[in-house]
N, C-alpha and C positions, 0 to 999 in steps of 0.2 A: 546435862545431856543436850539440852537445846543449844547452849553456847557452842558445844563441840560440833553439832550439826551445821550451825551457821558458819563456823570457821571453815569447815570442809567445803561447804557450798561456795563460799567466797573464793577459796583457793582454786576450785574447779573453774569458776567464771573467769578469774584472772588468767588461768592457763588457756582457756578457749579464746579469749580476746587476743592474747599474745600470739597464738598459732594463726589466728585470722589475719593479724597484721603482717605476718611473715609470708602469707600466701600471695602469689602474683595475681594481679587483676588484669583481665582482658578488657581494654577500653573499647575496642572495635573488633568483634569476633567475625572477621571476614577473611576469606582466602579465595584466590582465583580458581574458578572451576568448581568449587564446592563450598559456598558460603553457608554459614549457619543461620541465615536470616529466615529460613523457612520453618523454624521451630515455633515461634510465638505467633502463628498466623491466625489465632482466634480473635485478635484485636479487630473490632469492627472498622470498616473503611470510613464510616462517618466520624469516628473518633480521631483518626489520623488526618482526615481531610484530603479527599482526592483533588486533582487539578480541576476545580470547578470551571475555570475559564475555558479550558480545553473541551470539557464536556458540553458547555453551552454553545461554543462555536460550532462543534459538530452537529448539535441539535438544530442550530440556526441554518446550517447548510442543507441538512436533510429537509427541513421545513420549506426552505426556498425551492428545493428540488421538486417537492410535491406540486407547488404552484406552477413552476416552469414546465414540468413534464405535462401537466394538464393543459397548459396554454399551448405548448408546442404540438400536442397530439390531438387538439380539438377537432381538426379537419380530417383526421384519419378515417372515420366511418364512411366518408364519401369516396375513399380510394378502393376500387374493386379488388386490389391486391389483398386487403385484410378481410374481405367478406362483410357480412352483416355484424357489426360490433356497435356497442353503445358509445356515446361520446366520452364517457368516463372510463372506458375499458382499460386504457394504459395507466390512468391514475389509480384505479383499483389494484391493478397488478403491481404497480410501484409501491403502493401502500402496504400490500401484503409482503412484498420483498423486504421492505424496511422492518416490518413487524417480525418476520422470521430472522432477519439479520440481527435485530435487537436481542432476541432470545439467545441466539448463538453467541453473541458478544458477551452476554451475562454469564453464559457457561464458560466461555474462554477466559474470562476474568478470574474465575475460580481456580484456574490451573496455575500452580506456582511455576516460576521461571525455570527452576531446576528440573521440573518434569518436561517442559518444552525442550530443554537441552538433551534429556535422555531419549526423547522420541524424534529428534531432528532427522536422523538418517532414515528411520521408518517412514516418516511423513514424506520425505523426498522420494523414496521408492514408490509410495502410494501414488504420488503425483505423476511419476513416470508411467506407471501402469495405466492410469486414467488417460494420459496423453496418447498411449498406444491404443487404448480402447476406442478413442474417438475416430481413429483412422480405419477401424474395422467396418466394412460395409454392413448396412442394416443395424449398426450399433450407434455410430456417430450420426448426428443430425446435420444435414446440409442446408445452409441458408445463404442465399446470394452467391452460390458457387464455392463457399468455404465450409469445410467440415470441422466445426469447432465445438459442438455442443453434444451433451448427453441428455436425452430426454428422461426426466425423473417424474413425469406426471404433473406435479404441481408447478414445476418450473424446468427450464432448460439450463443445465449446469455447464459452465465453461471451465474445463480443467486448467486452462492456461492461467486463470485467476488464482487457483490453488497453487499452481507452479510458482507464481510470483512470491507467495507467502512461504512455501516450503523451501525454495532456494534461499530465501532470506534467513530462515531459521537454520538451514543446513550450513550456509556460509559463515554465520556467526559461530556455530559450534565448531566448524572446521578450523577457524582462526584460533580459537581457544586451544584446540587440540594440537595445532601446529605452531604454537607460540615459540617453541624453542628452535624451530628450523625455518622461520619465515624469511631468513636472509638467503636461503638456497632455493633457486628457481624450481628445479626438478622435484625436490622433496616437499616444497611448500605450495607452489602455485599450480604446477602441472596437473595434479589430480583434480583440483577444483575446476581447472580449465576444461578437462575432459567431461566433467559432470555438466557444465554449462553447454558444451558442444552437443552432448546427447539430447538435452532439452531443446536446444536450438534446431537440431535436425528434425525432431518431431513437430515443433511449432511451424517450421518452414514447410513441412509436408501438408499442413492444414489448408492454406497457409495463414500464418499470423505473425508477420514480421514485427508489428508494433509491440506485441507482448514479448517477443524475443529481445527487442531493444531495451525494454524496461528491465528484463531479467539480467541482461548483460551489465547495465548500469548499476543495478542493485549489487551484483556480485563484485564488480570493480570497486564500488564505493566502500563496501565492507572490507575488501582486501586492503584498500588504502588506509581506512580508519583503523584497521587492525594492526597496522604497523609494517606493511610490506615495504621493502626498500624502494625509494623513490625512482631510481634508475630502472629497476625491474618493472615498476608500475607503468612508466611511460613506454617501455618496450611493449607491454601488454596492450596499452591503449593504441599504439601504432598498429599492432597486429589486428586489433578489433576493427579499426577504421579500414584497413586493407581488406579484411574479410567482408565487411558490409559493402565496400566498393565492388568487390567481385560478385557478390550476390546480386547487386543492382545491375551490374554490367552484363551478367549472363541471363537476365530475365527481361524479356521484351516489354511486358506490361508494366514492370517497375520502372523501366527507362521512360516509358510514355508518361508515367506519373511525374517524373522529374521534369520532363519537357513541358508538361501541362502546368506544373508549378511555376516554371520560369516565365511562361507567357499564357496565363489562363484566359485572356481575352481573344486570343487567336481563334478564328472561326473553326479550325480543325479541333481545337481543344475545348472551346466553350461549350460544345454540345457532346463532348466525350469525357475524357479523364479530368478535364478542368471544370466540369459542370458544377460539382458541389462547391469547389473553391470560389468560383465566380459568383455564385448565388449567396454564399456566406459573406463575401465582401460587399455585395449589394445590400444585404440585410444590415450589416454593421454600418455601412455608409448611410442608410436611411435613418438609423438611430441618432446620428449626430451626437450632440452633447448630452441631452437629457432623455432621449428616446421618444418613441411615438406613443408610449403608454402601454400598460399591461393588457395583454390580450389583443392588441391592435397590429401585431406583426402580419405582414402580407406574404413574406417569403415562406412561412410555415404552411401556407395554403397550397400544398402540392408543388411548390417551386423548389424548395430546398429539401433534398432527400435526407433521411435520418435526422430530422430536426430535433427529435426527442432523445437522441442518443449521442452520436459523435459530434453533432453540430448544435447542441443545446446552447453553447456559449454565443453562437451567432444570433439566436433568437433573443437571448438576454441583451445582447448589444443593440438589437433593433428596438426592443421594448423599453430598455432602461438606459440606452445610450452609452457614451463614454464613461459616465459616472458609474453605471452598473458594472462595466468591465473592470474599471480601476478598483472598485470595491471587491470584486471576486479575486483579482490578483493580489490585493492587500491581505485578504483573509487567508488565502493559501500560503502566502509568504509567512504570515504570522503562525499558521498551523505548523508549517515545516520547521520553523525556528523553535517553536515551543517543544515539539517532539524531540528535536535534536538536543535541546538543553536537558531534557529528561535523560536522554542517553548519556550525555557527558557527565551528569550527576552520578549515574550508576557506575560509570567507569572510574570516577573519582573515589567511589566507595569500594573499588576493587571487584566490582561485579561486571567483569568484562563481557561475558556472554549477553547478559541483559542489556548492557549499554549498547553493544553492537546491534542487537535486535531493534532497539528503539531508533537508533540512527539509521538503520536500514529501512524502517518504515518511513522515516522522514524523507529519505532519498526517493523511495517509491512514490509517495504522495506528491512531493515537490516536482520530481522529474515528469511524471505522467501528466500533472496539471500543466506544467510548462509546455509539453509537447502538444496537448490538446489546445491550449490557448494559441500557440504558434501556428497550428494548422488552421484554426478558425480565422486568424488574423492574416493569413497568407504569408507568414514569415517562415513556414516550414512546409515541406511536401505533405500531401494528404496521407494520413495514417489512421487505421481503425482503432483509435484509443479514446476511451470515454473520459469525461471529467470526473475525477474521484468524488464520491459522496453525493453527486448531483445527477449525472446522466441516468437515463432509464437502463436497467440491466440488473437482473436479480443476482447473478454470480458476482458481479463487481461490487455491488452494495454489500453483499454477504461478507466477502473477504476484506473489504475496506473496514467494516465495523469490527470484524474479528481482530484485524491488525491494530485498530485504535484501542480495543479492549486490552490487548497484550501490552501496549504502551502504558495504559492506565495501571496495569498490574505491576509493571516495572516501577512506575511512580509510587504506587502503594507500598511496594517492598522497600524502596529507597527510604520513604518516610518511616516505615516500621523499623528499619535498621538504625536510622538516626535517632529515633525515639529510644530504642534499646541502648544505643551507645551513650546517650546523655544520662540515661538512668544508671 
């Protein structure tokens, strides 16, 4: 009886192994638009190993920003415009902003990329509603003649920062959905163009042309990386340049900014539209090669307006010199390249949406840093754009860290998929 049982068991095992050999094996369970990578998400991030270099570079930039925001705002209590505030007022607010942004980034990291893809259109609509809300009297907060903020009690939130992130997610989702018709202008590009125009009209009404420029570049970058026909892309670029030219030509104060940029030392401009630029150049000139030393900037003492926000780089140039400016430029170049490589890796794994999102974040960080540096160095006309991850501003820090967290999520899922593929 025992021999008969063993013979039967042996036959069943041979049959099972033979059927297992005949079954097809999926080496890489991925498909565009709906990969299966989201199933084994219980693997701890520490086991897979997140991009430690990227994390530490971001931490280093945030730490340096704390030092520089405190240095640039140390004289603010003497300015009657800010009332009676403590010397560390802006440092404390900046620290709180980073703390809240860090918590939001941790939460954003927990969201799988397929969920971001599902909520892309809803997130875009929410950003449109908030941009409209800003323009409503007694709802939007006016600062320096611009209506760009919503007062939330603990902070003033700037919907244009959310718009940058939402248009990025929406554009990536749009390109995945329109993958089959991306060679046809009216079916592939025109709807996306109309979405950008709606956002642009609302931003120009605030006005916030700087944010509009960043959003246009993000959208065009994702269209190009998503595979839009090159001829079609250059036509779009030409139309965008003409549109911005018309906006500047029809606005007197924007024309004055251009003239001030061309000759900031003219007496007419030096005390008007060219005042910030001329003092930024004086600050950078005083820094020379190695700077005057941390905390020893003179221009931040009520000479250079917005020294802790848009013109923080000028204070860095004065206190750390050319060496500090080159270090900042090198760090942002490395950061942009690193994020772009994570996006390329995702696309190589057929995760098109995740890859386009990461590459869109790289375009956002790289382009905005480039514009801010260009403005501070006098290479570009003055625009109200902060230096990502460094300038004072709660909304900007919040959305920057959320964007970085989403990139780390893309990297995490890339490694999770590759680990499962090898297994």
